[in-house]
C-alpha positions as CSV (number, residue, x, y, z in Angstrom):
1,M,-8.9,-15.4,16.4
2,A,-11.0,-15.6,19.4
3,G,-14.4,-13.8,20.3
4,G,-16.7,-15.8,18.6
5,K,-15.5,-15.1,15.1
6,T,-17.0,-17.4,12.3
7,D,-14.8,-19.5,10.2
8,L,-15.2,-16.9,7.5
9,E,-14.1,-14.1,9.6
10,I,-11.1,-16.1,10.5
11,Q,-10.1,-17.0,7.0
12,I,-10.4,-13.4,5.8
13,A,-8.2,-12.3,8.8
14,E,-5.6,-15.1,8.0
15,R,-5.5,-14.2,4.1
16,F,-5.2,-10.3,5.0
17,G,-2.4,-11.3,7.2
18,A,-0.6,-13.4,4.7
19,N,-1.1,-10.8,2.0
20,L,0.4,-8.1,4.6
21,A,3.5,-10.3,5.4
22,K,4.1,-11.1,1.8
23,Q,4.2,-7.3,0.9
24,R,6.1,-6.3,4.0
25,K,8.9,-8.8,3.1
26,A,8.8,-7.9,-0.7
27,A,9.5,-4.2,0.6
28,G,12.4,-5.7,2.8
29,L,11.1,-4.6,6.0
30,H,10.9,-6.1,9.2
31,Q,7.8,-5.8,11.5
32,L,9.2,-3.1,13.6
33,Q,10.2,-1.1,10.5
34,L,6.8,-1.2,9.0
35,A,5.2,-0.3,12.2
36,E,7.3,2.7,12.4
37,R,6.5,3.8,8.9
38,A,2.7,3.3,9.5
39,R,2.9,4.8,13.0
40,L,1.5,1.7,14.7
41,G,2.7,-0.8,17.1
42,R,4.8,-3.7,16.4
43,E,2.5,-5.9,18.4
44,Q,-0.4,-4.6,15.8
45,I,1.7,-5.7,12.7
46,N,2.1,-9.1,14.2
47,A,-1.5,-9.5,15.2
48,F,-2.5,-8.6,11.6
49,E,0.0,-11.0,10.1
50,C,-0.8,-13.8,12.4
51,G,-4.8,-13.5,11.5
52,R,-5.6,-12.4,15.1
53,N,-7.0,-9.0,14.3
54,L,-8.1,-6.9,11.1
55,P,-7.0,-3.1,10.9
56,R,-9.6,-0.4,11.1
57,F,-9.9,1.5,8.0
58,E,-7.4,4.3,9.1
59,N,-4.8,1.7,9.7
60,F,-5.4,-0.1,6.6
61,V,-4.6,3.3,4.8
62,K,-1.5,3.7,6.8
63,L,-0.3,0.2,5.9
64,V,-1.0,0.7,2.3
65,G,1.0,4.1,2.3
66,A,3.9,2.6,4.4
67,L,4.2,-0.4,2.0
68,G,3.7,1.8,-1.1
69,V,1.4,-0.8,-2.4
70,S,-2.3,-0.4,-3.8
71,P,-5.2,-1.7,-1.6
72,E,-5.7,-4.7,-3.8
73,A,-2.3,-6.1,-2.9
74,L,-3.5,-6.3,0.7
75,M,-6.8,-7.7,-0.4
76,D,-5.6,-10.3,-2.9
77,G,-8.0,-13.3,-2.5
78,I,-10.5,-11.4,-0.5
79,S,-13.6,-10.3,-2.4
80,W,-17.4,-9.5,-2.0
81,K,-19.9,-11.0,-4.4
82,P,-23.2,-9.5,-4.2
83,P,-26.0,-11.8,-4.0
84,V,-27.6,-12.8,-7.4
85,T,-31.6,-11.9,-7.4
86,T,-33.8,-14.4,-9.2
87,G,-36.8,-13.6,-11.0
88,G,-37.4,-10.2,-12.1
89,E,-40.1,-7.6,-12.9
90,M,-40.6,-5.0,-15.8
91,D,-39.3,-1.5,-14.8
92,V,-40.1,1.6,-16.7
93,S,-37.9,4.8,-15.6
């Protein structure tokens, strides 16, 4: 991925792309077939699978629906860990 992406952003896009390709193949679909089901271009599917781009939320939802999988299937191995706060204080609510 070009455009000044960080290593982490590149890793996320590559992992998402691998997950997408895995789920597409498990569904027995070619890229064009998935593109048609999701109403996206085949070039977009290819760019996602190659880790060049990440889908916008709307397109992510289309991919989930077109593949008939859970969102977690496309997010496998990608997660957010909130920062751990140190110290503490008393709180009365």
